[in-house]
C-alpha positions in Angstrom: 154.7 68.9 67.9 156.6 71.8 69.4 154.3 74.2 67.4 151.2 72.5 68.8 152.4 72.7 72.3 153.1 76.5 71.9 149.6 77.1 70.4 147.8 75.1 73.1 149.8 76.9 75.8 148.8 80.2 74.4 145.1 79.2 74.3 145.4 77.9 77.9 146.8 81.3 78.9 143.7 83.0 77.5 141.4 80.7 79.5 143.2 81.2 82.8 143.9 84.8 82.3 140.1 85.3 81.8 139.5 83.9 85.3 142.3 86.1 86.7 140.6 89.2 85.3 137.8 88.9 87.9 138.4 92.4 89.2 139.6 93.9 85.8 137.8 97.0 84.4 137.2 95.1 81.2 135.2 92.4 83.0 131.7 92.5 84.5 131.1 94.3 87.7 131.0 91.9 90.7 128.4 94.2 92.4 127.3 94.7 96.0 124.2 92.5 96.0 123.6 88.8 96.2 122.0 88.8 92.8 124.8 90.8 91.1 127.3 88.4 92.6 125.4 85.4 91.3 125.3 87.0 87.8 129.0 87.6 88.0 129.7 84.0 89.1 127.5 82.6 86.3 129.3 84.8 83.8 132.8 83.6 84.9 131.7 79.9 84.9 130.1 80.0 81.5 133.0 82.1 80.1 135.4 79.4 81.3 133.3 76.6 79.9 133.2 78.3 76.5 136.9 79.0 76.6 137.7 75.3 77.4 135.4 74.1 74.7 137.2 76.4 72.3 140.5 75.2 73.5 139.6 71.6 72.9 137.9 72.1 69.5 140.5 74.4 68.0 143.4 72.4 69.6 142.1 69.2 67.9 141.7 71.1 64.6 145.2 72.5 64.8 146.6 69.1 65.7 144.9 67.4 62.8 145.9 70.2 60.4 149.6 70.1 61.4 150.0 66.3 61.8 147.8 65.0 59.1 148.6 67.3 56.2 149.2 66.2 52.7 152.9 67.3 52.7 153.6 64.6 55.4 152.0 61.9 53.2 148.7 61.7 55.2 145.8 60.2 53.4 142.2 61.2 54.3 140.1 58.4 55.9 137.2 57.3 53.8 134.0 56.7 55.7 130.3 57.5 55.2 129.1 58.1 58.8 129.7 57.2 62.4 126.7 56.7 64.6 128.9 56.8 67.7 130.4 60.2 66.8 127.1 61.7 65.9 125.6 60.5 69.3 128.5 61.9 71.2 128.5 65.4 69.5 124.8 65.6 70.2 124.5 64.3 73.7 127.6 66.1 75.2 126.6 69.6 74.0 123.0 68.8 75.3 124.2 68.1 78.8 126.6 71.1 78.7 123.7 73.4 77.7 121.4 72.0 80.4 124.1 72.4 83.0 124.4 76.1 82.1 120.7 76.7 81.7 119.5 75.5 85.1 121.5 78.0 87.3 120.9 80.8 84.7 117.2 80.2 84.7 116.9 80.1 88.5 118.9 83.4 88.7 116.6 85.1 86.1 113.5 83.9 88.0 114.8 85.4 91.2 115.7 88.6 89.5 112.1 89.0 88.4 110.6 88.3 91.9 109.5 91.7 93.2 107.3 90.3 95.9 107.6 91.1 99.6 109.4 94.4 99.1 110.1 96.6 102.1 110.1 99.9 100.1 108.6 100.8 96.7 110.1 103.6 94.7 108.8 104.9 91.4 111.5 106.0 88.9 110.5 108.2 86.0 112.9 109.1 83.2 112.4 112.6 81.9 114.6 114.5 79.4 117.2 114.4 80.9 116.8 113.6 84.5 115.3 111.1 86.9 112.4 111.6 89.3 112.2 109.4 92.4 108.8 109.0 94.2 108.7 107.2 97.6 105.3 105.6 97.7 105.1 104.8 101.4 105.8 108.4 102.3 104.2 110.3 99.4 107.1 112.5 98.5 109.7 112.7 95.7 112.3 114.7 94.0 114.2 115.2 90.7 117.8 114.1 90.4 119.9 116.3 88.0 123.4 116.2 86.6 125.7 118.1 89.0 128.8 118.3 86.8 129.6 122.0 86.3 129.1 123.4 82.7 132.7 124.6 82.8 133.9 121.0 82.9 131.5 119.9 80.1 132.7 122.8 77.9 136.4 121.9 78.7 137.0 125.2 80.4 138.1 123.6 83.7 139.6 120.3 84.7 137.2 117.4 84.8 136.4 116.0 88.2 136.7 112.5 89.5 133.1 111.7 88.9 132.7 113.6 85.6 129.1 113.2 84.3 128.4 110.7 87.0 127.4 113.1 89.8 124.0 114.5 90.7 122.5 117.1 92.9 120.2 114.7 94.7 121.0 111.0 94.7 118.4 108.3 95.3 118.8 107.2 98.9 117.9 103.7 100.1 118.5 101.6 103.3 120.8 98.6 103.3 119.6 95.1 103.9 116.1 96.0 102.7 114.3 94.8 99.6 113.7 97.8 97.4 111.1 97.5 94.6 111.5 99.8 91.6 108.6 100.8 89.3 110.3 102.2 86.3 108.6 104.4 83.6 109.2 107.5 81.5 107.1 110.6 80.6 108.6 111.4 77.2 111.0 109.0 75.4 112.5 105.6 76.2 115.2 105.7 78.9 116.9 102.9 80.7 117.8 102.9 84.4 121.1 101.1 84.9 123.2 100.6 88.0 125.9 97.9 87.3 126.7 97.3 91.0 123.1 96.1 91.5 122.8 94.1 88.3 119.7 96.2 87.5 119.2 97.5 84.0 115.5 98.2 83.1 114.0 100.1 80.3 111.8 103.1 81.2 109.0 103.2 78.5 106.3 106.0 78.3 102.9 104.5 79.3 104.3 101.3 80.7 105.6 100.2 84.2 108.6 97.9 84.3 109.7 96.4 87.6 113.1 95.6 89.2 114.4 95.2 92.7 117.6 95.2 94.7 118.9 94.5 98.2 122.2 96.3 98.9 124.4 94.6 101.5 127.0 97.3 101.9 126.6 101.1 102.5 128.1 103.3 99.9 127.6 105.4 96.8 126.8 103.5 93.6 126.8 105.1 90.1 125.1 104.3 86.8 123.7 106.0 83.7 120.8 106.0 81.3 121.6 103.1 79.0 119.2 104.0 76.2 120.0 106.6 73.5 117.3 109.0 74.7 118.2 112.1 72.8 120.6 115.1 72.7 121.7 114.9 76.4 121.7 111.2 76.8 125.2 111.3 78.1 124.2 113.8 80.8 121.7 111.6 82.6 123.5 109.8 85.4 122.1 107.6 88.2 123.6 107.9 91.7 122.3 105.7 94.6 123.4 106.2 98.1 122.9 103.2 100.4 122.7 104.0 104.1 122.5 101.9 107.3 118.9 101.8 108.6 119.4 104.4 111.3 121.0 106.9 109.0 118.3 106.3 106.4 115.6 107.0 109.0 117.3 110.3 109.9 117.6 111.2 106.2 113.9 110.4 105.6 112.8 112.4 108.6 114.8 115.4 107.3 113.3 115.1 103.9 109.7 115.0 105.2 110.4 118.1 107.3 111.9 119.8 104.2 108.8 119.0 102.1 106.5 120.4 104.8 108.6 123.5 105.1 108.5 124.0 101.3 104.7 123.8 101.3 104.6 126.4 104.1 107.0 128.7 102.3 105.0 128.5 99.1 101.9 129.5 100.9 103.8 132.5 102.4 105.2 133.4 99.0 101.6 133.8 97.6 101.1 136.8 99.9 104.5 138.3 99.1 105.8 140.4 96.1 109.0 139.5 94.4 111.3 142.3 93.4 113.1 142.4 90.0 116.5 141.9 91.7 115.3 138.8 93.7 113.5 137.3 90.7 116.5 137.8 88.4 119.0 136.2 90.8 116.8 133.2 91.5 115.7 133.0 87.9 119.2 132.9 86.6 120.1 130.1 89.0 117.0 128.1 88.0 117.5 128.7 84.3 121.1 127.5 84.3 120.2 124.4 86.3 117.0 123.4 84.3 116.8 125.2 81.0 120.3 126.0 79.7 121.0 122.5 78.5 118.4 123.0 75.7 118.1 126.7 75.3 121.7 127.5 76.0 123.2 129.8 78.7 122.8 132.8 76.5 119.2 132.0 75.4 120.3 131.3 71.8 118.8 127.8 71.6 120.0 125.2 69.1 118.9 125.7 65.5 116.6 123.0 64.3 116.3 121.4 67.8 115.5 123.9 70.6 114.1 127.4 70.0 115.9 130.5 71.2 114.5 132.6 74.0 116.6 135.7 73.4 114.4 138.0 71.3 111.8 135.3 70.8 108.0 136.0 70.4 107.3 133.9 73.5 109.6 135.9 75.8 108.6 139.3 74.3 104.9 138.5 73.8 101.9 137.8 76.1 103.1 136.9 79.6 100.2 134.5 80.1 101.2 132.4 77.1 104.8 132.4 78.4 103.6 131.2 81.8 101.5 128.5 80.2 104.4 127.1 78.2 106.7 126.9 81.2 104.1 125.5 83.6 102.3 123.1 81.3 104.8 122.4 78.6 104.1 122.1 74.9 102.7 118.7 73.7 104.5 117.2 70.7 107.8 118.9 71.5 110.7 118.4 74.0 109.3 121.2 76.1 108.3 119.6 79.4 105.8 120.8 82.0 107.7 122.3 84.9 104.7 122.6 87.2 105.8 119.7 89.3 109.5 120.1 88.9 109.9 123.6 90.3 108.4 125.5 93.2 105.9 128.3 92.4 108.6 130.8 93.4 111.2 129.3 91.0 108.7 129.2 88.2 107.8 132.9 88.6 111.5 133.8 88.9 112.7 131.9 85.8 109.9 133.3 83.6 110.8 136.8 84.9 114.5 136.1 84.1 113.7 134.9 80.5 111.6 138.0 79.9 114.3 140.4 81.1 117.7 138.7 80.3 119.8 138.9 77.2 118.3 142.3 76.2 114.7 141.2 76.3 114.0 143.8 78.9 110.2 143.6 79.0 110.1 144.9 82.6 107.6 142.2 83.5 107.8 140.7 87.0 105.9 137.5 87.3 104.6 136.8 90.8 103.8 133.4 92.5 100.1 134.1 92.3 100.4 134.5 88.5 101.9 131.1 88.2 99.6 129.2 90.6 96.4 131.2 90.9 94.5 128.1 92.2 96.6 128.2 95.3 95.3 131.6 96.4 
């Protein structure tokens, strides 16, 4: 009997310790939305129910094994069937399952209710970054990993938010229902923010939906949760939730910045870039957008990404080089950068690729060469 008490006490400890691990890093995230809190509460309730069932079942088994063993002279009971027992072990699990299914189903239904949204944002996964498009205001931006290459290559000490930091986070207001339209333009990605209880696949050619309503201002981090390729681990999600007044100020600044960029692009069409200016801007753009695949020194990755250093594309016809960078190359991982970079950045990065690492073609690509239709 003493052994039985010890075993049952140990199993009880597991049950109650599970409840105590509410804030543990090994447990689910409680989150910052009403839905995420409901998901967490359901998880804890059902985990506790399952643990108690396990305690009862295995406790009864251990009791029977220890107290009714042959060495103690126990004799097995002889009976064919018991209608009462069969009814009990059918009806009791039925009501337990119904009791768990009803709150779980209502929560799932609410998680899928995207109606009456205050803001709609289209999220597009693209190797290996996210693009956010604000439908109501017709503007958007790309969000890229901001962790320095020195940390990734173990040259310097890793920061607090290693691989979970971006140059431009998604910004949303608090206490507003935000509807997400999630897709991809190359391979399957998955947009995941644990604090929101949102994890939705981004499939090329399809639109999946999700929504959130964040109660508390703050910065919330997530990742691509689908094995999407070579740089899958370098595709973080960062969401910044702001009070309405701060969000309005941010939105106004973004719209002004977009208008300024369009004006500057028109002015750039009439200007001429120097080699020094192009190489400086081109190097910065290349490291931020191209180095992950083609490497910092332009060597590429054998069998995966072609090298640019000494390559036919960088040393050949400049028009073909422009076409590849601007429009991409179908059937490969080479994306179209026409909508990802400004015309000035496009011209500069092509100039850089044609003159860095000993390529030295002497070609200087101008904004008008990249976007002649804008003349």
